[in-house]
Backbone as XML, in Angstrom:
<?xml version="1.0"?>
<chain id="A" units="angstrom">
  <residue number="1" name="UNK">
    <atom name="N" x="-13.411" y="-29.845" z="8.027"/>
    <atom name="CA" x="-13.595" y="-28.646" z="7.237"/>
    <atom name="C" x="-15.091" y="-28.355" z="7.168"/>
  </residue>
  <residue number="2" name="UNK">
    <atom name="N" x="-15.527" y="-27.122" z="7.420"/>
    <atom name="CA" x="-16.939" y="-26.780" z="7.354"/>
    <atom name="C" x="-17.499" y="-27.025" z="5.959"/>
  </residue>
  <residue number="3" name="UNK">
    <atom name="N" x="-18.754" y="-27.389" z="5.891"/>
    <atom name="CA" x="-19.376" y="-27.697" z="4.609"/>
    <atom name="C" x="-19.560" y="-26.468" z="3.729"/>
  </residue>
  <residue number="4" name="UNK">
    <atom name="N" x="-19.385" y="-25.258" z="4.261"/>
    <atom name="CA" x="-19.546" y="-24.044" z="3.466"/>
    <atom name="C" x="-18.388" y="-23.836" z="2.487"/>
  </residue>
  <residue number="5" name="UNK">
    <atom name="N" x="-17.257" y="-24.533" z="2.695"/>
    <atom name="CA" x="-16.131" y="-24.420" z="1.774"/>
    <atom name="C" x="-16.396" y="-25.269" z="0.547"/>
  </residue>
  <residue number="6" name="UNK">
    <atom name="N" x="-16.093" y="-24.709" z="-0.609"/>
    <atom name="CA" x="-16.285" y="-25.438" z="-1.849"/>
    <atom name="C" x="-14.922" y="-25.725" z="-2.472"/>
  </residue>
  <residue number="7" name="UNK">
    <atom name="N" x="-14.164" y="-26.570" z="-1.815"/>
    <atom name="CA" x="-12.852" y="-26.914" z="-2.337"/>
    <atom name="C" x="-12.571" y="-28.381" z="-2.043"/>
  </residue>
  <residue number="8" name="UNK">
    <atom name="N" x="-11.608" y="-28.901" z="-2.748"/>
    <atom name="CA" x="-11.195" y="-30.282" z="-2.534"/>
    <atom name="C" x="-9.820" y="-30.292" z="-1.910"/>
  </residue>
  <residue number="9" name="UNK">
    <atom name="N" x="-9.582" y="-31.228" z="-1.041"/>
    <atom name="CA" x="-8.279" y="-31.376" z="-0.402"/>
    <atom name="C" x="-7.497" y="-32.469" z="-1.134"/>
  </residue>
  <residue number="10" name="UNK">
    <atom name="N" x="-6.245" y="-32.219" z="-1.362"/>
    <atom name="CA" x="-5.388" y="-33.217" z="-1.980"/>
    <atom name="C" x="-5.171" y="-34.365" z="-1.013"/>
  </residue>
  <residue number="11" name="UNK">
    <atom name="N" x="-5.212" y="-35.568" z="-1.522"/>
    <atom name="CA" x="-4.959" y="-36.731" z="-0.676"/>
    <atom name="C" x="-3.479" y="-36.884" z="-0.394"/>
  </residue>
  <residue number="12" name="UNK">
    <atom name="N" x="-2.660" y="-36.540" z="-1.372"/>
    <atom name="CA" x="-1.213" y="-36.641" z="-1.209"/>
    <atom name="C" x="-0.583" y="-35.407" z="-1.858"/>
  </residue>
  <residue number="13" name="UNK">
    <atom name="N" x="0.313" y="-34.780" z="-1.150"/>
    <atom name="CA" x="1.032" y="-33.645" z="-1.720"/>
    <atom name="C" x="2.487" y="-34.049" z="-1.918"/>
  </residue>
  <residue number="14" name="UNK">
    <atom name="N" x="2.992" y="-33.819" z="-3.094"/>
    <atom name="CA" x="4.396" y="-34.105" z="-3.382"/>
    <atom name="C" x="5.125" y="-32.771" z="-3.445"/>
  </residue>
  <residue number="15" name="UNK">
    <atom name="N" x="5.813" y="-32.462" z="-2.364"/>
    <atom name="CA" x="6.540" y="-31.209" z="-2.260"/>
    <atom name="C" x="8.029" y="-31.519" z="-2.334"/>
  </residue>
  <residue number="16" name="UNK">
    <atom name="N" x="8.736" y="-30.900" z="-3.273"/>
    <atom name="CA" x="10.180" y="-31.145" z="-3.361"/>
    <atom name="C" x="10.878" y="-30.673" z="-2.082"/>
  </residue>
  <residue number="17" name="UNK">
    <atom name="N" x="11.772" y="-31.479" z="-1.569"/>
    <atom name="CA" x="12.563" y="-31.124" z="-0.396"/>
    <atom name="C" x="13.994" y="-30.899" z="-0.863"/>
  </residue>
  <residue number="18" name="UNK">
    <atom name="N" x="14.469" y="-29.675" z="-0.682"/>
    <atom name="CA" x="15.813" y="-29.310" z="-1.117"/>
    <atom name="C" x="16.696" y="-29.195" z="0.113"/>
  </residue>
  <residue number="19" name="UNK">
    <atom name="N" x="17.765" y="-29.971" z="0.140"/>
    <atom name="CA" x="18.721" y="-29.963" z="1.247"/>
    <atom name="C" x="19.863" y="-29.025" z="0.890"/>
  </residue>
  <residue number="20" name="UNK">
    <atom name="N" x="20.002" y="-27.922" z="1.637"/>
    <atom name="CA" x="21.022" y="-26.925" z="1.333"/>
    <atom name="C" x="22.400" y="-27.277" z="1.868"/>
  </residue>
  <residue number="21" name="UNK">
    <atom name="N" x="22.497" y="-28.356" z="2.620"/>
    <atom name="CA" x="23.805" y="-28.763" z="3.138"/>
    <atom name="C" x="24.688" y="-29.168" z="1.963"/>
  </residue>
  <residue number="22" name="UNK">
    <atom name="N" x="25.815" y="-28.503" z="1.829"/>
    <atom name="CA" x="26.729" y="-28.850" z="0.738"/>
    <atom name="C" x="28.164" y="-28.675" z="1.203"/>
  </residue>
  <residue number="23" name="UNK">
    <atom name="N" x="29.032" y="-29.507" z="0.674"/>
    <atom name="CA" x="30.444" y="-29.487" z="1.059"/>
    <atom name="C" x="31.353" y="-28.996" z="-0.054"/>
  </residue>
  <residue number="24" name="UNK">
    <atom name="N" x="30.818" y="-28.885" z="-1.248"/>
    <atom name="CA" x="31.683" y="-28.521" z="-2.365"/>
    <atom name="C" x="30.966" y="-27.581" z="-3.320"/>
  </residue>
  <residue number="25" name="UNK">
    <atom name="N" x="31.722" y="-27.021" z="-4.238"/>
    <atom name="CA" x="31.144" y="-26.152" z="-5.257"/>
    <atom name="C" x="30.213" y="-26.951" z="-6.165"/>
  </residue>
  <residue number="26" name="UNK">
    <atom name="N" x="30.550" y="-28.211" z="-6.411"/>
    <atom name="CA" x="29.710" y="-29.073" z="-7.235"/>
    <atom name="C" x="28.363" y="-29.304" z="-6.545"/>
  </residue>
  <residue number="27" name="UNK">
    <atom name="N" x="28.357" y="-29.504" z="-5.222"/>
    <atom name="CA" x="27.112" y="-29.648" z="-4.474"/>
    <atom name="C" x="26.275" y="-28.377" z="-4.561"/>
  </residue>
  <residue number="28" name="UNK">
    <atom name="N" x="26.924" y="-27.216" z="-4.487"/>
    <atom name="CA" x="26.198" y="-25.954" z="-4.569"/>
    <atom name="C" x="25.531" y="-25.798" z="-5.928"/>
  </residue>
  <residue number="29" name="UNK">
    <atom name="N" x="26.193" y="-26.214" z="-6.986"/>
    <atom name="CA" x="25.612" y="-26.164" z="-8.324"/>
    <atom name="C" x="24.409" y="-27.101" z="-8.415"/>
  </residue>
  <residue number="30" name="UNK">
    <atom name="N" x="24.544" y="-28.294" z="-7.829"/>
    <atom name="CA" x="23.432" y="-29.245" z="-7.814"/>
    <atom name="C" x="22.231" y="-28.662" z="-7.078"/>
  </residue>
  <residue number="31" name="UNK">
    <atom name="N" x="22.480" y="-28.063" z="-5.917"/>
    <atom name="CA" x="21.406" y="-27.470" z="-5.120"/>
    <atom name="C" x="20.723" y="-26.343" z="-5.902"/>
  </residue>
  <residue number="32" name="UNK">
    <atom name="N" x="21.516" y="-25.508" z="-6.556"/>
    <atom name="CA" x="20.946" y="-24.407" z="-7.340"/>
    <atom name="C" x="20.034" y="-24.934" z="-8.440"/>
  </residue>
  <residue number="33" name="UNK">
    <atom name="N" x="20.483" y="-25.965" z="-9.133"/>
    <atom name="CA" x="19.665" y="-26.559" z="-10.194"/>
    <atom name="C" x="18.383" y="-27.167" z="-9.627"/>
  </residue>
  <residue number="34" name="UNK">
    <atom name="N" x="18.487" y="-27.837" z="-8.483"/>
    <atom name="CA" x="17.306" y="-28.429" z="-7.848"/>
    <atom name="C" x="16.304" y="-27.353" z="-7.449"/>
  </residue>
  <residue number="35" name="UNK">
    <atom name="N" x="16.785" y="-26.222" z="-6.913"/>
    <atom name="CA" x="15.895" y="-25.133" z="-6.524"/>
    <atom name="C" x="15.120" y="-24.592" z="-7.723"/>
  </residue>
  <residue number="36" name="UNK">
    <atom name="N" x="15.827" y="-24.350" z="-8.815"/>
    <atom name="CA" x="15.173" y="-23.817" z="-10.009"/>
    <atom name="C" x="14.167" y="-24.818" z="-10.564"/>
  </residue>
  <residue number="37" name="UNK">
    <atom name="N" x="14.568" y="-26.064" z="-10.692"/>
    <atom name="CA" x="13.669" y="-27.092" z="-11.230"/>
    <atom name="C" x="12.421" y="-27.257" z="-10.369"/>
  </residue>
  <residue number="38" name="UNK">
    <atom name="N" x="12.599" y="-27.279" z="-9.058"/>
    <atom name="CA" x="11.461" y="-27.448" z="-8.152"/>
    <atom name="C" x="10.519" y="-26.255" z="-8.231"/>
  </residue>
  <residue number="39" name="UNK">
    <atom name="N" x="11.076" y="-25.048" z="-8.292"/>
    <atom name="CA" x="10.238" y="-23.852" z="-8.368"/>
    <atom name="C" x="9.438" y="-23.823" z="-9.666"/>
  </residue>
  <residue number="40" name="UNK">
    <atom name="N" x="10.075" y="-24.190" z="-10.769"/>
    <atom name="CA" x="9.394" y="-24.199" z="-12.060"/>
    <atom name="C" x="8.334" y="-25.293" z="-12.114"/>
  </residue>
  <residue number="41" name="UNK">
    <atom name="N" x="8.692" y="-26.490" z="-11.667"/>
    <atom name="CA" x="7.781" y="-27.639" z="-11.748"/>
    <atom name="C" x="6.622" y="-27.574" z="-10.763"/>
  </residue>
  <residue number="42" name="UNK">
    <atom name="N" x="6.906" y="-27.148" z="-9.519"/>
    <atom name="CA" x="5.918" y="-27.265" z="-8.453"/>
    <atom name="C" x="5.445" y="-25.939" z="-7.873"/>
  </residue>
  <residue number="43" name="UNK">
    <atom name="N" x="6.269" y="-24.908" z="-7.956"/>
    <atom name="CA" x="5.902" y="-23.613" z="-7.410"/>
    <atom name="C" x="5.985" y="-23.541" z="-5.896"/>
  </residue>
  <residue number="44" name="UNK">
    <atom name="N" x="6.404" y="-24.621" z="-5.268"/>
    <atom name="CA" x="6.518" y="-24.667" z="-3.813"/>
    <atom name="C" x="7.683" y="-25.568" z="-3.473"/>
  </residue>
  <residue number="45" name="UNK">
    <atom name="N" x="8.482" y="-25.143" z="-2.481"/>
    <atom name="CA" x="9.686" y="-25.895" z="-2.134"/>
    <atom name="C" x="9.823" y="-25.943" z="-0.620"/>
  </residue>
  <residue number="46" name="UNK">
    <atom name="N" x="10.215" y="-27.082" z="-0.098"/>
    <atom name="CA" x="10.573" y="-27.214" z="1.313"/>
    <atom name="C" x="12.091" y="-27.232" z="1.379"/>
  </residue>
  <residue number="47" name="UNK">
    <atom name="N" x="12.648" y="-26.269" z="2.110"/>
    <atom name="CA" x="14.106" y="-26.171" z="2.217"/>
    <atom name="C" x="14.532" y="-26.615" z="3.604"/>
  </residue>
  <residue number="48" name="UNK">
    <atom name="N" x="15.530" y="-27.517" z="3.656"/>
    <atom name="CA" x="16.056" y="-27.936" z="4.951"/>
    <atom name="C" x="17.555" y="-27.677" z="4.997"/>
  </residue>
  <residue number="49" name="UNK">
    <atom name="N" x="18.073" y="-27.586" z="6.217"/>
    <atom name="CA" x="19.496" y="-27.330" z="6.456"/>
    <atom name="C" x="19.952" y="-25.991" z="5.894"/>
  </residue>
  <residue number="50" name="UNK">
    <atom name="N" x="19.104" y="-24.964" z="6.072"/>
    <atom name="CA" x="19.491" y="-23.632" z="5.584"/>
    <atom name="C" x="20.483" y="-22.960" z="6.520"/>
  </residue>
  <residue number="51" name="UNK">
    <atom name="N" x="20.610" y="-23.462" z="7.737"/>
    <atom name="CA" x="21.557" y="-22.894" z="8.681"/>
    <atom name="C" x="20.948" y="-21.853" z="9.589"/>
  </residue>
  <residue number="52" name="UNK">
    <atom name="N" x="19.749" y="-21.398" z="9.289"/>
    <atom name="CA" x="19.082" y="-20.435" z="10.164"/>
    <atom name="C" x="17.584" y="-20.430" z="9.864"/>
  </residue>
  <residue number="53" name="UNK">
    <atom name="N" x="16.814" y="-19.967" z="10.841"/>
    <atom name="CA" x="15.378" y="-19.836" z="10.652"/>
    <atom name="C" x="15.069" y="-18.548" z="9.895"/>
  </residue>
  <residue number="54" name="UNK">
    <atom name="N" x="13.992" y="-18.573" z="9.150"/>
    <atom name="CA" x="13.550" y="-17.373" z="8.449"/>
    <atom name="C" x="12.652" y="-16.590" z="9.404"/>
  </residue>
  <residue number="55" name="UNK">
    <atom name="N" x="12.948" y="-15.309" z="9.653"/>
    <atom name="CA" x="12.126" y="-14.519" z="10.575"/>
    <atom name="C" x="10.676" y="-14.435" z="10.085"/>
  </residue>
  <residue number="56" name="UNK">
    <atom name="N" x="9.742" y="-14.458" z="11.015"/>
    <atom name="CA" x="8.316" y="-14.420" z="10.675"/>
    <atom name="C" x="7.979" y="-13.169" z="9.857"/>
  </residue>
  <residue number="57" name="UNK">
    <atom name="N" x="8.668" y="-12.066" z="10.113"/>
    <atom name="CA" x="8.416" y="-10.838" z="9.359"/>
    <atom name="C" x="8.725" y="-11.036" z="7.871"/>
  </residue>
  <residue number="58" name="UNK">
    <atom name="N" x="9.781" y="-11.793" z="7.583"/>
    <atom name="CA" x="10.149" y="-12.062" z="6.189"/>
    <atom name="C" x="9.106" y="-12.957" z="5.520"/>
  </residue>
  <residue number="59" name="UNK">
    <atom name="N" x="8.612" y="-13.935" z="6.253"/>
    <atom name="CA" x="7.571" y="-14.823" z="5.715"/>
    <atom name="C" x="6.300" y="-14.027" z="5.443"/>
  </residue>
  <residue number="60" name="UNK">
    <atom name="N" x="5.891" y="-13.218" z="6.410"/>
    <atom name="CA" x="4.677" y="-12.408" z="6.232"/>
    <atom name="C" x="4.846" y="-11.418" z="5.081"/>
  </residue>
  <residue number="61" name="UNK">
    <atom name="N" x="6.023" y="-10.816" z="4.960"/>
    <atom name="CA" x="6.278" y="-9.886" z="3.869"/>
    <atom name="C" x="6.177" y="-10.558" z="2.514"/>
  </residue>
  <residue number="62" name="UNK">
    <atom name="N" x="6.740" y="-11.752" z="2.391"/>
    <atom name="CA" x="6.660" y="-12.504" z="1.130"/>
    <atom name="C" x="5.216" y="-12.878" z="0.823"/>
  </residue>
  <residue number="63" name="UNK">
    <atom name="N" x="4.472" y="-13.305" z="1.831"/>
    <atom name="CA" x="3.064" y="-13.659" z="1.634"/>
    <atom name="C" x="2.274" y="-12.439" z="1.173"/>
  </residue>
  <residue number="64" name="UNK">
    <atom name="N" x="2.512" y="-11.290" z="1.816"/>
    <atom name="CA" x="1.794" y="-10.068" z="1.439"/>
    <atom name="C" x="2.112" y="-9.639" z="0.018"/>
  </residue>
  <residue number="65" name="UNK">
    <atom name="N" x="3.344" y="-9.848" z="-0.420"/>
    <atom name="CA" x="3.689" y="-9.531" z="-1.816"/>
    <atom name="C" x="2.885" y="-10.387" z="-2.787"/>
  </residue>
  <residue number="66" name="UNK">
    <atom name="N" x="2.739" y="-11.653" z="-2.445"/>
    <atom name="CA" x="2.018" y="-12.581" z="-3.330"/>
    <atom name="C" x="0.545" y="-12.205" z="-3.440"/>
  </residue>
  <residue number="67" name="UNK">
    <atom name="N" x="-0.060" y="-11.805" z="-2.303"/>
    <atom name="CA" x="-1.498" y="-11.499" z="-2.349"/>
    <atom name="C" x="-1.779" y="-10.030" z="-2.605"/>
  </residue>
  <residue number="68" name="UNK">
    <atom name="N" x="-0.714" y="-9.219" z="-2.747"/>
    <atom name="CA" x="-0.876" y="-7.829" z="-3.159"/>
    <atom name="C" x="-1.147" y="-6.834" z="-2.038"/>
  </residue>
  <residue number="69" name="UNK">
    <atom name="N" x="-0.762" y="-7.132" z="-0.819"/>
    <atom name="CA" x="-0.925" y="-6.187" z="0.279"/>
    <atom name="C" x="0.380" y="-5.413" z="0.425"/>
  </residue>
  <residue number="70" name="UNK">
    <atom name="N" x="0.304" y="-4.064" z="0.413"/>
    <atom name="CA" x="1.542" y="-3.280" z="0.545"/>
    <atom name="C" x="2.165" y="-3.383" z="1.920"/>
  </residue>
</chain>
């Protein structure tokens, strides 16, 4: 990292990993609760087994909403 940056890097990041694979309604309820808890606690979530990739346009659109670009 160039010395002109004035930030610190985390040595360890603990990112909740939510597995969307579920076989029952009870699993779906568990996953929903995990998603809400992770979002509230950490503000960032890694989702696996979603069944499909998220299009880059959707990712860019979400990022632009966060930073305020129309």
